[in-house]
N, C-alpha and C positions, 0 to 999 in steps of 0.2 A: 553654530552647529547646523549642518544641512539636514535635509529630509532623511537621507539614508542613515546618517549617524543617529538621528533621533529614533528611527525605526529599529535600528540595531540595539539601542539602549533598552527597548521594550522587549524584543524577541530574542536577543542574544544572537547566537550563530546559526540558528535554524535556517534552512534553505528558504529563500524568498524568490518571488517573481519580480523582476525589475525591467522597466521599459527604457530603451535607449534609442539613439539615432546616430547614424554616421553619414558623412557626405564625401563622395568621390568628387574632387575638384579636378577638372581637366583644363589644362592651359591651351593657348593658341596653337601649340605644336602637337597637341594630342597627348601630352604627358600627364600622368596621374600624380597628384600630391599625396605623399605618404608621410606619416609621423613616426619618428623613432621615439619610442615611449620610455618613460622611467619605470612604468609598471605594466606588464612585466619588463624588467630592465633590458634595454637594447633591442627589443622586438619592434618590428615595423607594423604599422596598422593604418587604418583609415581614420581621419580625425572625427571625433564624436564623443558622446558620453551619455549619461543617464538623465532621465526626465526629472524635473522638479515639480512639486505640487502646483497645480493650476496651469501648467504649460500644455500647449499642443505639441505633437511630435515635431511638426515643422519648426516651431519656436525652439524646441530643444536642439534640433540640428543646427539652426542658425546661431543660437547662443553658444553652443559648444565649439563650433568652428571659430567664432569670433574670439572666445576666451583663449583658445589655444593658438590662434594665428593672427588675430586682429584683422582678419579678412571678413568682408561682408559678401553675401551672395544674393543674386537675383532669384530667378525662377529655379525651383527645385523639382526634379523629376524623379518619380518613384522607380526604384530597381525592384525591390521585393521586401517582404516581411519574413524574418527568420525566427523560428521558435522551435521548441522541442528538446529532446535529450542531447542533441548535438550542441546546444547552447548552454550547457551546464558549465559553470565557472566556480573554481575554488580559489579564492584570493590568497595571497601570501600570508595574510593575517588569520586565515582559517575560515573566513566568511564564505558561505556557499549561496549561489543563486543561479536561477535560470533566467537568461536574458531573452527578452523579446526585442529584437533589433529591427528597426525600420531603416532601410538603406536608400539613400538618394544620390543623385548625381547632378552636376551643374557645370557649365562653362561660363557662367555669368558671375565673375568674381571681381571684387573691387577693393582697393587699398594695397598697402605694402605689408608683406608677410613679416611679422615680428613674433619670435618664438617665446611662448610662456614657459620659462624654464622650471616652473613648479611641476609640470606634467610631461615635458618633452625634452629630449636630448637634441633633436634635429628635425627639420622638415626638408624634404627634397622632392622634386618632380622627377618621375621615372617614365621612360618609354615602356609600354606594356610588355615588350619582349625582353626587357632588361630589368625586371623587378629584383629588388634585393633579396638575399637569403634572410630567413628569420621573420617571415610575415606571420602574424597571429593567424592561427588555423582557421577560425571562423571568418576572418576577413579575406582569406584566400578564396573561399567559396563566393563571397560577395563580389570580389574583383572578377572572378571567372564568369559569373553570371552577367555582370556588367559588360565584359568584353564580348560575350556570346550574343547578348540580346540588345544592347543599347549603344555600344561604342560607334557603330556605323552611322548612327544618327548625326554625328558630328561631321560626316563627309570628309574624314581624314584618311589618307592612305596609310595602311598599316603594314 
């Protein structure tokens, strides 16, 4: 049983504050890696997940990306930290929480993408002007901020 499950056993379904991290991976063509998720089913999002006890946020970002894709990353650059009422989530099982999400980006990625089918339906790289329908709402904001403030750092024509 993981930390979240242990915490839920103690507090039930009361709202919690949970910390997580996501990583926008940009390939050599400037395309963004998105994950088609099993939860919520079929929605697209940025790879990432929740922090475990004793982890740094950077370790969380690296671990989650590796668990979901088998990719490792080099340098992580901060996009922003997201919190507040817009980060409220009600899971399919009724659990409620406010996410504090730390978003990173990188173009330093190593390994071969292998999908962990426990959490993911698919992974695909998308041009920023051709993103799929059905992106998780909170992730749309992160992607937009990345495009507005950080994408040009890659010196890629858009």
